[in-house]
C-alpha positions, -999 to +999 in steps of 0.1 A: -909+083-644-926+117-642-895+133-626-875+132-659-902+148-680-891+183-669-858+180-650-829+204-649-805+191-623-769+203-619-745+180-600-719+204-587-688+191-570-669+215-549-641+215-522-626+249-520-637+257-555-662+244-580-646+213-596-674+201-618-709+211-629-728+185-649-763+192-662-788+163-661-820+166-681-829+129-687-828+095-670-803+084-696-780+113-688-783+105-651-775+068-656-745+077-678-732+102-653-736+078-623-716+051-642-686+074-648-688+097-618-656+104-600-657+122-566-638+154-567-627+180-542-616+167-508-595+189-486-605+223-474-642+231-479-657+265-487-694+264-494-695+300-508-683+290-544-713+267-549-737+294-539-720+319-561-720+294-589-758+287-585-765+324-582-747+329-615-768+302-631-799+319-619-788+352-634-781+333-667-817+320-665-804+284-664-832+276-638-869+283-641-883+284-605-853+268-587-867+248-558-835+246-538-803+227-535-792+195-517-757+198-505-740+164-496-713+173-470-698+167-437-707+203-428-672+216-420-665+246-441-670+283-446-706+294-451-719+325-470-725+355-448-761+358-460-786+330-468-795+324-504-829+332-518-837+295-523-840+266-498-808+248-490-806+213-473-774+199-461-774+161-463-752+144-437-742+108-435-753+093-401-720+082-386-731+083-350-711+114-341-720+150-334-725+173-364-710+207-368-729+239-362-746+252-393-765+284-399-802+285-390-812+289-427-798+254-436-822+225-435-804+196-418-810+161-432-793+131-417-794+099-438-779+064-434-757+049-461-786+028-473-808+059-476-782+078-495-778+049-519-815+052-527-809+087-540 
């Protein structure tokens, strides 16, 4: 309940480029988005466009005190050469297989399907 009193979440979908950026500021907006959400991207993955996009949003003062980003991914893609100035967690689906190598600045989270549904 308290989460939605001061929320500014961007749901960004990206494969090789940013496909969608939806701003969520209320529980109602979140519910409406989840009902109509269509997964985009697929194919080659490049993580750099998301970081460039988020950095642009920071320069535009879209975020006040950005805490970080959660990146739902399989981890296969091109990473930025330098770490961002905010924390970044890559969320992986636990499929019982080895995960790709990721840079040391990335926080690795491995969740089951059930845990992801709780998000």
